[in-house]
C-alpha positions, 0 to 999 in steps of 0.5 A: 818121362814125367807125369803131372796132375792138376790140381796139385796134391794128386799122386799116382801110387803103384801100391796096387801091384808094385809091392806084389811085384817086388815080392815076386822078384825077391821070392824068385831070387830066394828060390834060386839061392835054395830057400825052401821056407819063408814068409815075405811081407811087404806090409799088411796088404801083401805077402808071399810064402815059399813052402811052409813046412808040413803045416803052412803059414797062419795068417789072419785077415782083419776087418777094415773097420776097427772094434770099439777098443780100436783093434781090427777084428779078425775076419778069417784065418788062413793057412798058406803054402807056396802062395801069395795074398794081397789085400785091398780096403779102405780101412786105414787110408780114407778121408771124412768129408761132410760126414761121409767116409771116402776111401783112397781107391778110386773107381775109374768108371765114376772118378769117385772112391770105390764103394760097396766093398769094405775089403777084398783079399785074394790068394793066388800063385803071384803076389803081383796078381794077388794085389791087382785082383784085390784092388779090382775086386775092391772096385768091381765089387762082389759079382766081379769076384765071384765071376772071376774066381769061377772062371779062374781056378786057383784064385781064392777071394774073401770079399767083405761087402760094406753092408754092416755085417762084417762078414766076408764072402768067399769065392773060389779055392786055392790048393795052397790055402785053407780058410777058417772064418772067425766069429 
């Protein structure tokens, strides 16, 4: 039950679904215990809401690129109620080699870091699904996100192409989320 990689220094990270799965398990236990309102966070990239009162939970989605002052810029504000959110991007985990910036998520089709999408955020009913889909859309691109959301009601995606505009494209919808883009 051991996996090894050659060369050394390569590791397998279950961040694509692991944090979301943990949030789903914790939320199930909290609901069984009678909790009706909670916002659960597993870092900046994974969260799950239980209830949210009459108003819902306000959450900002920030750019993977920082401003000149070094702070992330808000891309959109979401109001969430009884849904989960997962975000994948290469804003914090990357390396620069020979002047080229490479993110940490590998495209299995090429063996190279994913490119073309700066960040992908997904809202759906399960945190594990939101995390998995955000990673898939980061790798698979805008067309995959658009097609998937069109075929799967209840899935909302904000995908920011790496085109310099820093403007997310919005696909699908979720009854538990409303989106307001920021300028």
